[in-house]
N, C-alpha and C positions, 0 to 999 in steps of 0.2 A: 504494500500500500504506500502510495506516495505521500511523503510528509508535506503538509500544507506550508506554503511559503508566506510568511507575514512580513510585510514591509511597512516601515514607519515613514509616512509622507513628511512628517515634521523633521525627522532627522536628515532626510535628503535635501529638503529646502534650506534648513539651517546650515548645512555644510556646502552648499552649492557655490560655485564661482559665478561671476557675472558673465553670462553667455548671451548669444544672440537671441535666444527665446525670450528672456526677460527684457532685453533691450527693445525688442520689437513690441512687446506688450506695453512698455512705458511709452514708446513713441506713438503707438496707436491711441493710447489713452490721452496723451498730450494733444493730439490732433483733434479728437472729438471734444475735449474739454475747452479747447480754444474756441470752437464754434458755439459751445454751450455758453461761454462767457460773452461772446460777441452778440449772440441772439438775445441774451437776457439783458445786457447793459446798454445796447445801442440806443434804446429808447431815451436814455438820458441825453444823448447828443441830437436825437431827432426831435426832442421835446419842443424846441422853439418852432420847428416847422409844423408839428402836430397842433400846437397851441394856436398858430396862425390859421391853418387850414380848417380846423374844426371849431374855432372860436372858443377855446377852453380857458378857464381861469386857473389859478395855481392850485386851488383845492381840487378841481376836477382832474388836473394833471397828476396831482399827488395820489388821487384814487386810482388812476390808471397805472401808475407805478406799482402801487400796493396790490392791485388785482393780480398782476403777474406773480408777485411774491407770494400771495395767498395760494396761487396755483402751485408754486413750488413746494409749499407746505403739504398740500394734499398729495403731490407727486411723491414726496419722500415716504409717506405711509404706504401708498399703493405699490410703488416700484420696490420698496424695501421688502414687502410681502412677496411680490413676484420673484425677486432675486433669490430669496431664501426658499421659495416653494419650487420654482422651475429652473433656477440657475442664473448666474450672473450674466452669461453671454446672451441668452434670448431676451432678458429684460433690458440689457443695454441696447441691443439692436432695435427693439420696439421703441424705446425712449428716443434714440437718435433719429430714427426715421420719422417719428411723429413730430418732434419739434422742428425738424427740417421742413416738413410739409407745411406746418402751421406758421412758421416764420414767413414762408412764401405767401401764405394766405393773408397774413397781416397787411401785406402791401395792397390787397384788393378791398380792404374795408372802406366803406363809404359813410359810416355813421359812428358816433361815439359809442353807441350800444354794441355795435359789431366789434369795435376796438376792444371794449371791455371783455366781451365773450372770448374772442380769439386770444387775447392776452392771458386770460385765466387758463384756458385749455393748454396753450403753449407752455405756460408756467408749470403745469402738471408734469409734462414730459421733461422739461429742462431740469426741474427739481429732482426728478427721479434718477437722473443719470449720474450725478456726481458721487453720491454714496456708494453706488454700485461699482464705479471705477475705483474708488478708494478700497473697497472690500476686495476686489479682484487683484489689485496690485499688492495689497498687504499680504495676501495669501500666497504670493509667489516669491517673497523675499524673507530673509532672516530677520529676527526681531530687532537686531541692532541697526537695521536700515529702513524700518517701516516708516518712520516719520519723514525720513529723507525722500523716499520714493513718493509718498503722498504729496510732499511739497513740490517735487519736480512735476508731478502730474498737474498740480494746481497752477503751475506756471502757465500752462495752456489756457486756463480760465482767465488769468490776468492779462496775458498777451492778447487774447481775444477781446477782452473788455477795453483794453487800451487802443486797439485798432478801430474801435467804434468812432472815435473822434476823427482821425485822418480819413477813414473811408467815407464818413458823412460829409466832411469838408470837400472831398474829391467828387463824390457822386451827387449829393443832394442839390447843390446850387444849379446844376445843369440838367439832371434827370429826375429830380424830385426825391423826397424821402423814401418813396416806394422802392427805388432802385437799390437803396441801402439794404432793405429787408430781403429783396430778391437775391442780392449778393450773399447774405448770410444763410438763407434757406437753401439755395442751390449748393453752396459749399458744404453745408451739413449733409445733404443727400449724397454727394460724391464721397464724403468721408464715411458714410454708413456702408457704402459698397465695400470700401477697404476694410472696415470692421468685419463685415460678413466673411470676407476672404481670410483674414488673418487673426481674429480675436479668439483666444482659447477659453475654455471653461476652467473654473477653479478646481485644481486637483484636491485641495483641502476640502472644498465643498462636496465634491463627489464622494470622497472617502468618508466624510462625516455622515453622509446620507446612505452609504453602502451602495452606490450606483456606479455603473460603467467602469469596471476594473480595467477593461481593455483601453479605454480612453485615458485613464489615470496612468497606466503603464506607458502609453505613447508620450504623454507630457513629461513624465519623469525621466524617460530616456533622453529627451532633449535637454533637460536640466542637468542630468548626470549621465553623460554618454558612456562612462566607464563602468557604471553599475550594471549588475545582472538583474533584470526586472522582467519576470515572465508574465504573460497575459493573464494567467489564472491565479495570480497572487491575491492574498487578502491584504487590503490596505487599511491602516489605522492612522489616527491623528493623535499621537501620544500626549501632546501638551495640553489637550483639551478634555481629557478623560473620555469616558464612554458616552456617546450621544445617540439618542434614538430619533428616527425620523418622525417626530411628533409635531403636531401643529404648533405654530408660534402663539404664545400668549404674552401680553404686556408684562405679566408678573415675572417673566424670565429676566427682564431688564432690571429687576430689583431684588434678585436672588443673592443671598449672602452679602459680600462686601459691596455689591452693586447697588444695594439699597441706599447708600450714600453717594457713591460715585455718579450714578445716573442723574439724580436731581441736581447735583452740583455742576455736572457737565452741561445740563440744560440751562441752568441759571447763567453760567458763564457765556454760553452761546447766545442767549437772548440779549444779554447786555452788550456783547461785542457787535452783534448784528445790527442793533439799533443805531450805533454810531457809524458803522461801515456803510450801511445802506442809505443813511441820510446823506453821507458824503458822496456816495456813488451816484445817487439820483439827482441831488439838488446842487452839487458843486458847480456845474457849468452855468446854471441860471443865477446862482448866488454871485459868482464872479462877474456876470454881466451886470447885476444890480450894483455891485461895488465899483463899476466903471470900466471893466475890461471889455474888449470887443468880443463878439461872438466867436470869431476864429481863435483869438487868444484863449478864451475860456475853454473851448473844446480841446485845443492842443495841449494846454496846461493840464487839464483833467486827464487826458490820455497819458501824458508824460508822468504825472504824479502817481498814476496807478501802477507804473513800473516800480515805484518805491515800495509798494506792497509786495511785489515779487522779491525785491532786494531784501526786505525785512524777513520774508519767509526763508530765503536762502541763508541769511545770516543765522537764523534761529534753528534750522532743521537739525544740525548735528548736536546742538545743545539739548534739543528735545529728545533725540534718540538716547543721549547719555544721562540727562538729568530729569526728564519727564516734565510734568505739568508746571513745576516751579519755574522753569525757564520761561514759559509762556507768561506766567504771572508777572515776572520781572519786566518783560518786554512791554506788557500792557501798562504797567505802572509808569514807565518812562514817558508815555504819551500825555499823562495828566498835566504836568507843568507846562508842556508845550501848548496844549489846547487852551489853558488858562491865559498864557501870555499872548497867544494869537487873538483870543477873544476880547481880552480886557486891556492889553498893552497898547501904547501909542506907537504903532509900527507903520512903516511905509509900505507901498504896494509890493515892492520886490521882497521885502522882509516877510510880508504876509504870505507870499507864495512859497518862500523857502520854508517857513514854519509849517505850512500845510503839507509840503513834500515830506518834511520830517515826521509829521503825524502819520502819513501813509506808511512810512517805513516801520515805525514802532507799533502802531495800532493795527496796520495791515499785516505786519509780521505775526502779531499775536493771533489774528484771525486765521492766518495760514496754520499756525500752530494748533489751533482748535481743530481744524480739518484733519491734521495729521494724527491726532489722538482719538478722534471720534469713534473709530472702529476697533482700536487695539484692545479695549477692555472686554470685548465680547467674543465668544467662540464662533467658529466658522458656521455652525448650524444656524445661528441667527445673527451673524455679524451684519448682514445687509439691513436687517430690521433695526439693530442697535444703532448703526450709523444713520439709517434713514429716519428713525424717530428723533435722534439728536438734531439732525439738520432741519427736520420739519418743525420741531418745537422752536428751534432758533428763528424760524420765520415769523414768530410773534414779534421779535425785535425788528426783523426785516420789514414787516408790515407797518409797525408803529413808527419807525424812523422816517419814511417818506410822508406819512400822514401828519405826524407831529411837525415835521419841517414845513409842509404846506400850510398848516394852520398858523404857525408862527410867522411865516413869511407874509401871510395875509393880514397881519396886524402891524402896529407901528413899532414893534419891538426892534431895536437896532440889529441889523442883519449880522454884523460882525460878532456880536455878543453870543450868538447861537453856539459858536465854537467853544466858548467857556462852559455852556450848559452840557455839551457833549462829554466833558471830563467825567461826569457821573458814570458813564458807561464803562470805561476802562477800569475805574475804581472798583465797581462791582465785579467785573471779570477777574481782576487780580485777587480779590478776596476769596472768590469761589475757588479759583485754581490753587491758591495757596492752601486752603483747607483741604482740597482734594489731594494735594501732594502730601500733606501730613497724614491723612487717612491711609493713603497708599503705602507710605513708609511704615506706619504702625502695623499694617497687615503683613508687610514683608518681614518685619522683625518677629512677629508672632509666628509666621510660617517657619522662619529660620530656627526659632526656639524649639519647635516641634521635632526637628530633625534629630538632635541628640537624644531626645526622649524616646523617639521611635527606635533608635539604634540600641538603647538600653533594653 
């Protein structure tokens, strides 16, 4: 009788070298998240054209911003479930194809009601993709590189967001704002074809579900070509214990030490998203109000969003090595900068420099949040864990544009808004500092059990 071969997927992934298989996965993820960011954030640059064509006031425009963000909240729940139920690959393909098609559809809207409906449904697909990409990439790299890989993938989102300004300045004056949306939608659909050809399913996910051993074997041979991996092997995921293919329930996100980690993660995400999405959606118009030209406002907003990427790159190795505390420190650094920008007597260039610095530290912290959103949860429900976290974060993402629109509609000094935003990183830093202490305490408790078990 043949002895069954048991192969630990975790061990192979943890010991792998950086090979073409993982590089292709990261590159494909970068590509689709670039269009995810473009399709989501380009409305900030098209806002002036939409306001003119549809006769919208600032409150109506704020509601249009937030309708898309509300859609991303719903999308995180829906696609998180689909990703854990049917797999990362099919859920990503459905999300990418859907928001590519809907971004094209936005260009053909002829009423404010149509804009609101398409913006919401498009947001559902856009919001569903990012957590799935994080989960898939996390599950193909060792623990010491997870935050780094998620940060690199998120560069695509930031690059896409920053391209919204130059593309709008290039296309909209000549061809109308509709051409900008067709550019994003068609680019997304082309990228979806490339995903269909080259995107793998998660080997960890398949092993945790007890599915497709032949497919797991094929993927692991690409990761570790020197290993002997038969098609009929039994695959396990040793660092997550035994998991059963049971339906997901929200209670799993609060099991054992997650009962504190999950709510703190959610609070931090909400706080950070409030500031980030206010700046992302309203900064171009705020700069126009402060006296900058429309072209200057669009180009600066695009350039400053690259500061977010820079902050994420600076932070990623610290996050891999130190965990949430590094993100808390980065967020705290933005507080004095926001206060000085909002309340200080600064010139126009100094104000722009301060805003760029805020994007580096606050944006870097937001990147850090993305990089840890899925690492606390096992493969069997990692997409749900990351999806719920990013969906709950949309409470802040929705509030940011709405609050900004309401404040801008009053006589409140526009520049002082930046001082108010300092509340958000303060809450984020406190939540992550507490999370870091809880995580360290659990690590010490687990280490203390090892000698006792040995005795």
